[in-house]
N, C-alpha and C positions, 0 to 999 in steps of 0.2 A: 807024120804030121806035115801039113802044107807049109810052103815057104811064106813067111810073113809079107814079103814084097808082093808075091802073087795074090795073097789074100787082099792086100790093100788095093791092088789093081782091079781085082774082081769087084771089090766093094765100090770103087769109083765107077766102073761100068754099070753096075746095078743102080747106083744113084742117078747116073745120067739117063738110063733107060726109064726109071721112075719119073724123072722130070719130063721126059718126052711124052710119056703116057699121060701125065697130068695135063700137059698142054693140049694133047689130042682130046681128052675128055672135056676140058674147058671150051675148046672150039665147038665140040658137038653140043654142049649145053647152051652156048651162045646162040646157036641156030634154033634152039628150042625155046628160047626166052619168050618170044611172042605167043606161041601156042600155049605155053604153060601159064602165062598171064591171063589169057582168055579163059582157059579151063578153071583157073583160080577164081576169076570173077563169076563164072557160071556157078561154081560150087558155093561161093559166098551168097549169091542171090538165092539159090535153092535153100540154103540154111536160113536165110532171112525170112523167106516165104514160109518155111516150115515152122519158124518161131512165131510168125504172125499170120495164122490161117484166116483171120478176118479179112485181110487184104485180098486173098484169093477168092473168098466167098463174095466180097463186094464186087470184084472184077467180073466174076461169073454172073452175078445178079445183074450188074450193069449191062453186060452183053445180052442177057436174056430180055431185059426191059427196053433198052435203047436200040438194040440192033447193032450190027457191026459198024456201019458207016457213022451213025450218030455218036457211038462210044468213042470212035477214033477221033472225031472232032472235039468232043469234050476232053479227052485225054490230051490232045495236042494243046488245047487252051490251058488246061491245068498244068502241063509241063512248062508252058511259057510263063504262067503266073508264078510257079514255083521258082524258076530261074531268076525272074525279076526280084522275087522276095529274097533269095539268097544273096544276090548282088547288092540290094538295098541294105540288108542287114549287115553285110560285110562293111559297107561304106559307113553306116551308123556306128558300128563297133570301132572302126578306125578313127572316126571323128571323136568318139568318146575317149579313146585311148590318148589321142592327141591332146584333148582338153585336160585330161588327168595329168599328163606329163607337163603341160604348160602351167597348170595350176600349182603343181609341186615346185616347179622352177621359180614361179613368181613369189611363193611363200618363203623361199630361202634368201632372197636378196633384200 
């Protein structure tokens, strides 16, 4: 049977080695964080398009009807309108939340 002190020393060395390996793995994964995030977004987009085939059909039909240059122009304008809509709706939601909070505070006093 092995010496208990030697077993304890070996255990400590193994624990230290495991900690060093965990640090090495964490460093390697940190370097891959960006590419993994991009791959995750691509997979999410593919799953979304797979769940909504009408969008793909509409894009292909638009490309066939409008042509590449006109479709890009329409898509750019549509993206701009969508961004403005998101911003405006966020502002309206914040305003409504503020009004609700203010209304509750006024009713209590």
